[in-house]
C-alpha positions in Angstrom: 17.5 15.0 -22.8 14.4 13.4 -20.5 15.0 10.0 -18.4 13.0 7.3 -19.5 12.0 5.1 -16.1 10.0 2.5 -17.4 9.6 -0.9 -15.1 12.3 -3.3 -15.8 10.7 -6.2 -13.8 9.1 -8.4 -16.3 5.0 -9.1 -15.4 5.8 -12.7 -15.3 8.3 -12.6 -12.5 5.9 -10.3 -10.6 2.9 -12.5 -11.2 5.3 -15.4 -9.9 6.2 -13.9 -6.7 2.7 -12.7 -6.1 1.6 -16.4 -6.6 4.6 -18.0 -4.6 3.9 -15.3 -1.4 0.0 -16.7 -1.6 1.1 -20.3 -1.3 3.7 -19.7 1.4 1.2 -17.8 3.1 -2.0 -20.5 2.5 1.1 -23.4 3.8 1.9 -21.2 6.9 -2.0 -20.9 7.8 -2.6 -24.6 7.1 0.9 -26.0 8.9 1.6 -23.7 11.6 -1.0 -21.3 12.4 -3.8 -23.5 13.0 -2.3 -26.6 13.9 -5.0 -28.3 11.6 -2.1 -30.7 10.2 0.6 -31.0 12.5 0.1 -30.9 16.5 1.9 -31.8 19.3 5.8 -32.1 19.0 5.6 -32.3 15.2 4.3 -29.0 15.1 7.0 -27.5 17.6 9.7 -29.0 15.1 
């Protein structure tokens, strides 16, 4: 008997996690890395 190695992760979950990663990275760039929105003490916090 040959094992059946199929993908058990739903495609919608993969797409959702990828989308969340992109949104989180964009928020990091906007709020943390560039200082475009927050500056000074607020950015430090």
